[in-house]
mmCIF file of the C-alpha atoms, coordinates in Angstrom:
data_MODEL
# 
_entry.id   MODEL 
# 
loop_
_atom_site.group_PDB 
_atom_site.id 
_atom_site.type_symbol 
_atom_site.label_atom_id 
_atom_site.label_alt_id 
_atom_site.label_comp_id 
_atom_site.label_asym_id 
_atom_site.label_entity_id 
_atom_site.label_seq_id 
_atom_site.pdbx_PDB_ins_code 
_atom_site.Cartn_x 
_atom_site.Cartn_y 
_atom_site.Cartn_z 
_atom_site.occupancy 
_atom_site.B_iso_or_equiv 
_atom_site.pdbx_formal_charge 
_atom_site.auth_seq_id 
_atom_site.auth_comp_id 
_atom_site.auth_asym_id 
_atom_site.auth_atom_id 
_atom_site.pdbx_PDB_model_num 
ATOM 1   C CA . MET A 1 1   ? 3.662   19.367  17.263  1.00 0.00 ? 1   MET A CA 1 
ATOM 2   C CA . GLU A 1 2   ? 2.011   18.914  13.682  1.00 0.00 ? 2   GLU A CA 1 
ATOM 3   C CA . ARG A 1 3   ? 5.893   19.742  12.205  1.00 0.00 ? 3   ARG A CA 1 
ATOM 4   C CA . LYS A 1 4   ? 7.103   16.632  14.195  1.00 0.00 ? 4   LYS A CA 1 
ATOM 5   C CA . TRP A 1 5   ? 5.063   14.109  12.494  1.00 0.00 ? 5   TRP A CA 1 
ATOM 6   C CA . THR A 1 6   ? 5.746   15.873  9.161   1.00 0.00 ? 6   THR A CA 1 
ATOM 7   C CA . HIS A 1 7   ? 9.396   15.405  9.849   1.00 0.00 ? 7   HIS A CA 1 
ATOM 8   C CA . VAL A 1 8   ? 8.842   12.005  11.052  1.00 0.00 ? 8   VAL A CA 1 
ATOM 9   C CA . LEU A 1 9   ? 6.757   10.979  7.755   1.00 0.00 ? 9   LEU A CA 1 
ATOM 10  C CA . PHE A 1 10  ? 9.676   12.125  5.717   1.00 0.00 ? 10  PHE A CA 1 
ATOM 11  C CA . ALA A 1 11  ? 11.813  10.405  7.658   1.00 0.00 ? 11  ALA A CA 1 
ATOM 12  C CA . VAL A 1 12  ? 9.966   6.846   7.242   1.00 0.00 ? 12  VAL A CA 1 
ATOM 13  C CA . GLY A 1 13  ? 9.357   7.735   3.209   1.00 0.00 ? 13  GLY A CA 1 
ATOM 14  C CA . GLY A 1 14  ? 12.985  7.881   2.827   1.00 0.00 ? 14  GLY A CA 1 
ATOM 15  C CA . ILE A 1 15  ? 13.953  4.907   4.908   1.00 0.00 ? 15  ILE A CA 1 
ATOM 16  C CA . ILE A 1 16  ? 10.951  3.336   2.758   1.00 0.00 ? 16  ILE A CA 1 
ATOM 17  C CA . LEU A 1 17  ? 12.511  4.499   -0.462  1.00 0.00 ? 17  LEU A CA 1 
ATOM 18  C CA . ALA A 1 18  ? 15.838  3.430   0.832   1.00 0.00 ? 18  ALA A CA 1 
ATOM 19  C CA . TRP A 1 19  ? 14.727  0.039   1.151   1.00 0.00 ? 19  TRP A CA 1 
ATOM 20  C CA . LEU A 1 20  ? 12.727  -0.168  -2.135  1.00 0.00 ? 20  LEU A CA 1 
ATOM 21  C CA . LEU A 1 21  ? 15.877  1.112   -4.163  1.00 0.00 ? 21  LEU A CA 1 
ATOM 22  C CA . SER A 1 22  ? 18.240  -1.667  -2.499  1.00 0.00 ? 22  SER A CA 1 
ATOM 23  C CA . LYS A 1 23  ? 15.687  -4.273  -3.391  1.00 0.00 ? 23  LYS A CA 1 
ATOM 24  C CA . SER A 1 24  ? 15.355  -2.780  -6.573  1.00 0.00 ? 24  SER A CA 1 
ATOM 25  C CA . GLY A 1 25  ? 19.070  -2.912  -7.153  1.00 0.00 ? 25  GLY A CA 1 
ATOM 26  C CA . ASP A 1 26  ? 19.597  -6.046  -6.310  1.00 0.00 ? 26  ASP A CA 1 
ATOM 27  C CA . TRP A 1 27  ? 16.955  -7.407  -8.166  1.00 0.00 ? 27  TRP A CA 1 
ATOM 28  C CA . ALA A 1 28  ? 18.123  -5.819  -11.683 1.00 0.00 ? 28  ALA A CA 1 
ATOM 29  C CA . TRP A 1 29  ? 21.873  -6.211  -10.417 1.00 0.00 ? 29  TRP A CA 1 
ATOM 30  C CA . SER A 1 30  ? 21.210  -10.061 -10.156 1.00 0.00 ? 30  SER A CA 1 
ATOM 31  C CA . TYR A 1 31  ? 20.501  -10.527 -13.904 1.00 0.00 ? 31  TYR A CA 1 
ATOM 32  C CA . PHE A 1 32  ? 23.969  -9.828  -14.906 1.00 0.00 ? 32  PHE A CA 1 
ATOM 33  C CA . GLY A 1 33  ? 25.673  -11.497 -11.762 1.00 0.00 ? 33  GLY A CA 1 
ATOM 34  C CA . LYS A 1 34  ? 25.829  -11.794 -8.039  1.00 0.00 ? 34  LYS A CA 1 
ATOM 35  C CA . PRO A 1 35  ? 24.872  -8.095  -6.679  1.00 0.00 ? 35  PRO A CA 1 
ATOM 36  C CA . ASN A 1 36  ? 27.737  -6.248  -4.651  1.00 0.00 ? 36  ASN A CA 1 
ATOM 37  C CA . SER A 1 37  ? 25.354  -5.442  -1.524  1.00 0.00 ? 37  SER A CA 1 
ATOM 38  C CA . PHE A 1 38  ? 27.433  -2.804  -0.081  1.00 0.00 ? 38  PHE A CA 1 
ATOM 39  C CA . ALA A 1 39  ? 27.786  -1.076  -3.417  1.00 0.00 ? 39  ALA A CA 1 
ATOM 40  C CA . VAL A 1 40  ? 23.512  -1.492  -4.193  1.00 0.00 ? 40  VAL A CA 1 
ATOM 41  C CA . GLY A 1 41  ? 22.855  -0.380  -0.413  1.00 0.00 ? 41  GLY A CA 1 
ATOM 42  C CA . THR A 1 42  ? 25.121  2.470   -0.132  1.00 0.00 ? 42  THR A CA 1 
ATOM 43  C CA . GLY A 1 43  ? 23.971  3.617   -3.700  1.00 0.00 ? 43  GLY A CA 1 
ATOM 44  C CA . ALA A 1 44  ? 20.436  3.194   -2.683  1.00 0.00 ? 44  ALA A CA 1 
ATOM 45  C CA . PHE A 1 45  ? 20.989  5.013   0.696   1.00 0.00 ? 45  PHE A CA 1 
ATOM 46  C CA . LEU A 1 46  ? 22.496  7.759   -1.197  1.00 0.00 ? 46  LEU A CA 1 
ATOM 47  C CA . VAL A 1 47  ? 19.668  8.260   -3.647  1.00 0.00 ? 47  VAL A CA 1 
ATOM 48  C CA . ALA A 1 48  ? 17.184  7.953   -1.179  1.00 0.00 ? 48  ALA A CA 1 
ATOM 49  C CA . GLY A 1 49  ? 18.951  10.756  1.382   1.00 0.00 ? 49  GLY A CA 1 
ATOM 50  C CA . ILE A 1 50  ? 19.344  12.985  -1.595  1.00 0.00 ? 50  ILE A CA 1 
ATOM 51  C CA . ALA A 1 51  ? 15.458  12.874  -2.826  1.00 0.00 ? 51  ALA A CA 1 
ATOM 52  C CA . THR A 1 52  ? 14.307  12.993  0.817   1.00 0.00 ? 52  THR A CA 1 
ATOM 53  C CA . LEU A 1 53  ? 16.509  15.821  1.307   1.00 0.00 ? 53  LEU A CA 1 
ATOM 54  C CA . ILE A 1 54  ? 15.347  17.503  -1.440  1.00 0.00 ? 54  ILE A CA 1 
ATOM 55  C CA . ALA A 1 55  ? 11.719  16.537  -1.058  1.00 0.00 ? 55  ALA A CA 1 
ATOM 56  C CA . TRP A 1 56  ? 12.094  17.928  2.630   1.00 0.00 ? 56  TRP A CA 1 
ATOM 57  C CA . LYS A 1 57  ? 13.644  21.402  1.556   1.00 0.00 ? 57  LYS A CA 1 
ATOM 58  C CA . ASN A 1 58  ? 10.323  22.131  -0.910  1.00 0.00 ? 58  ASN A CA 1 
ATOM 59  C CA . GLU A 1 59  ? 8.220   24.367  0.810   1.00 0.00 ? 59  GLU A CA 1 
ATOM 60  C CA . GLN A 1 60  ? 5.056   23.519  -1.712  1.00 0.00 ? 60  GLN A CA 1 
ATOM 61  C CA . LEU A 1 61  ? 5.527   19.920  -0.695  1.00 0.00 ? 61  LEU A CA 1 
ATOM 62  C CA . PHE A 1 62  ? 6.346   20.101  2.993   1.00 0.00 ? 62  PHE A CA 1 
ATOM 63  C CA . GLY A 1 63  ? 3.310   22.310  3.190   1.00 0.00 ? 63  GLY A CA 1 
ATOM 64  C CA . LEU A 1 64  ? 1.123   19.829  1.866   1.00 0.00 ? 64  LEU A CA 1 
ATOM 65  C CA . ALA A 1 65  ? 2.940   16.970  3.976   1.00 0.00 ? 65  ALA A CA 1 
ATOM 66  C CA . GLN A 1 66  ? 1.674   19.335  6.919   1.00 0.00 ? 66  GLN A CA 1 
ATOM 67  C CA . GLU A 1 67  ? -1.896  19.616  5.550   1.00 0.00 ? 67  GLU A CA 1 
ATOM 68  C CA . VAL A 1 68  ? -1.794  15.847  5.391   1.00 0.00 ? 68  VAL A CA 1 
ATOM 69  C CA . THR A 1 69  ? -0.780  15.511  8.986   1.00 0.00 ? 69  THR A CA 1 
ATOM 70  C CA . THR A 1 70  ? -3.204  18.177  10.196  1.00 0.00 ? 70  THR A CA 1 
ATOM 71  C CA . GLU A 1 71  ? -6.224  16.503  8.141   1.00 0.00 ? 71  GLU A CA 1 
ATOM 72  C CA . LEU A 1 72  ? -4.824  12.820  9.632   1.00 0.00 ? 72  LEU A CA 1 
ATOM 73  C CA . LYS A 1 73  ? -5.261  14.070  13.270  1.00 0.00 ? 73  LYS A CA 1 
ATOM 74  C CA . LYS A 1 74  ? -9.090  14.525  12.815  1.00 0.00 ? 74  LYS A CA 1 
ATOM 75  C CA . VAL A 1 75  ? -9.836  10.889  11.522  1.00 0.00 ? 75  VAL A CA 1 
ATOM 76  C CA . THR A 1 76  ? -11.779 8.927   14.196  1.00 0.00 ? 76  THR A CA 1 
ATOM 77  C CA . TRP A 1 77  ? -11.093 5.274   14.156  1.00 0.00 ? 77  TRP A CA 1 
ATOM 78  C CA . PRO A 1 78  ? -14.662 2.981   14.394  1.00 0.00 ? 78  PRO A CA 1 
ATOM 79  C CA . THR A 1 79  ? -14.957 1.276   17.945  1.00 0.00 ? 79  THR A CA 1 
ATOM 80  C CA . ARG A 1 80  ? -14.563 -2.371  18.569  1.00 0.00 ? 80  ARG A CA 1 
ATOM 81  C CA . LYS A 1 81  ? -18.495 -2.849  18.287  1.00 0.00 ? 81  LYS A CA 1 
ATOM 82  C CA . GLU A 1 82  ? -18.331 -0.870  14.734  1.00 0.00 ? 82  GLU A CA 1 
ATOM 83  C CA . THR A 1 83  ? -15.761 -2.903  13.507  1.00 0.00 ? 83  THR A CA 1 
ATOM 84  C CA . VAL A 1 84  ? -17.185 -6.270  14.303  1.00 0.00 ? 84  VAL A CA 1 
ATOM 85  C CA . SER A 1 85  ? -20.561 -5.673  13.121  1.00 0.00 ? 85  SER A CA 1 
ATOM 86  C CA . SER A 1 86  ? -19.166 -4.253  9.974   1.00 0.00 ? 86  SER A CA 1 
ATOM 87  C CA . THR A 1 87  ? -17.166 -7.671  9.241   1.00 0.00 ? 87  THR A CA 1 
ATOM 88  C CA . ILE A 1 88  ? -20.236 -9.480  10.093  1.00 0.00 ? 88  ILE A CA 1 
ATOM 89  C CA . VAL A 1 89  ? -22.091 -7.539  7.271   1.00 0.00 ? 89  VAL A CA 1 
ATOM 90  C CA . VAL A 1 90  ? -19.192 -8.154  4.819   1.00 0.00 ? 90  VAL A CA 1 
ATOM 91  C CA . ILE A 1 91  ? -18.994 -11.689 5.606   1.00 0.00 ? 91  ILE A CA 1 
ATOM 92  C CA . VAL A 1 92  ? -22.817 -12.099 5.190   1.00 0.00 ? 92  VAL A CA 1 
ATOM 93  C CA . THR A 1 93  ? -23.115 -10.160 2.017   1.00 0.00 ? 93  THR A CA 1 
ATOM 94  C CA . THR A 1 94  ? -20.237 -12.200 0.732   1.00 0.00 ? 94  THR A CA 1 
ATOM 95  C CA . ILE A 1 95  ? -22.023 -15.566 1.747   1.00 0.00 ? 95  ILE A CA 1 
ATOM 96  C CA . VAL A 1 96  ? -25.312 -14.264 0.077   1.00 0.00 ? 96  VAL A CA 1 
ATOM 97  C CA . ALA A 1 97  ? -23.638 -13.091 -3.316  1.00 0.00 ? 97  ALA A CA 1 
ATOM 98  C CA . SER A 1 98  ? -21.783 -16.379 -3.352  1.00 0.00 ? 98  SER A CA 1 
ATOM 99  C CA . LEU A 1 99  ? -24.947 -18.121 -3.101  1.00 0.00 ? 99  LEU A CA 1 
ATOM 100 C CA . LEU A 1 100 ? -26.378 -16.402 -5.889  1.00 0.00 ? 100 LEU A CA 1 
ATOM 101 C CA . LEU A 1 101 ? -23.581 -17.169 -8.325  1.00 0.00 ? 101 LEU A CA 1 
ATOM 102 C CA . GLY A 1 102 ? -23.474 -20.329 -7.786  1.00 0.00 ? 102 GLY A CA 1 
ATOM 103 C CA . VAL A 1 103 ? -27.389 -20.812 -8.324  1.00 0.00 ? 103 VAL A CA 1 
ATOM 104 C CA . PHE A 1 104 ? -26.898 -18.753 -11.506 1.00 0.00 ? 104 PHE A CA 1 
ATOM 105 C CA . ASP A 1 105 ? -23.768 -20.796 -12.368 1.00 0.00 ? 105 ASP A CA 1 
ATOM 106 C CA . GLY A 1 106 ? -25.800 -23.962 -11.966 1.00 0.00 ? 106 GLY A CA 1 
ATOM 107 C CA . VAL A 1 107 ? -28.597 -23.097 -14.004 1.00 0.00 ? 107 VAL A CA 1 
ATOM 108 C CA . TRP A 1 108 ? -26.296 -21.837 -16.632 1.00 0.00 ? 108 TRP A CA 1 
ATOM 109 C CA . SER A 1 109 ? -24.941 -25.030 -16.523 1.00 0.00 ? 109 SER A CA 1 
ATOM 110 C CA . TRP A 1 110 ? -28.098 -26.995 -16.880 1.00 0.00 ? 110 TRP A CA 1 
ATOM 111 C CA . VAL A 1 111 ? -29.385 -24.510 -19.864 1.00 0.00 ? 111 VAL A CA 1 
ATOM 112 C CA . THR A 1 112 ? -25.947 -25.009 -21.464 1.00 0.00 ? 112 THR A CA 1 
ATOM 113 C CA . ARG A 1 113 ? -26.204 -28.842 -21.424 1.00 0.00 ? 113 ARG A CA 1 
ATOM 114 C CA . MET A 1 114 ? -29.945 -28.495 -22.303 1.00 0.00 ? 114 MET A CA 1 
ATOM 115 C CA . ILE A 1 115 ? -28.903 -26.711 -25.691 1.00 0.00 ? 115 ILE A CA 1 
ATOM 116 C CA . TYR A 1 116 ? -25.532 -28.714 -26.630 1.00 0.00 ? 116 TYR A CA 1 
ATOM 117 C CA . GLY A 1 117 ? -26.090 -31.706 -24.779 1.00 0.00 ? 117 GLY A CA 1 
# 
């Protein structure tokens, strides 16, 4: 079961790499003229496929990826109640911090006007 998710991890990584290479190739080629999307896409697909295959065949890297998927299975997600309460804490903390910084800014503005004004 764990190996299945490791294979999925490599496949998704290869797809993301192909997309990034395609976008980067289009961007780089656009400096010299209109990009040939077919050539860029094919090149990106080939490079990403070869890189993914090499990474997938690397036993040390594959073992590390399996450890990552095993550890991710141990992750517990917060409940809705915990998420809401944490969000409220973040919002309140942000408001308090912005008020304190606003007061400090106002006092500092007043002090500098008294000194230089």
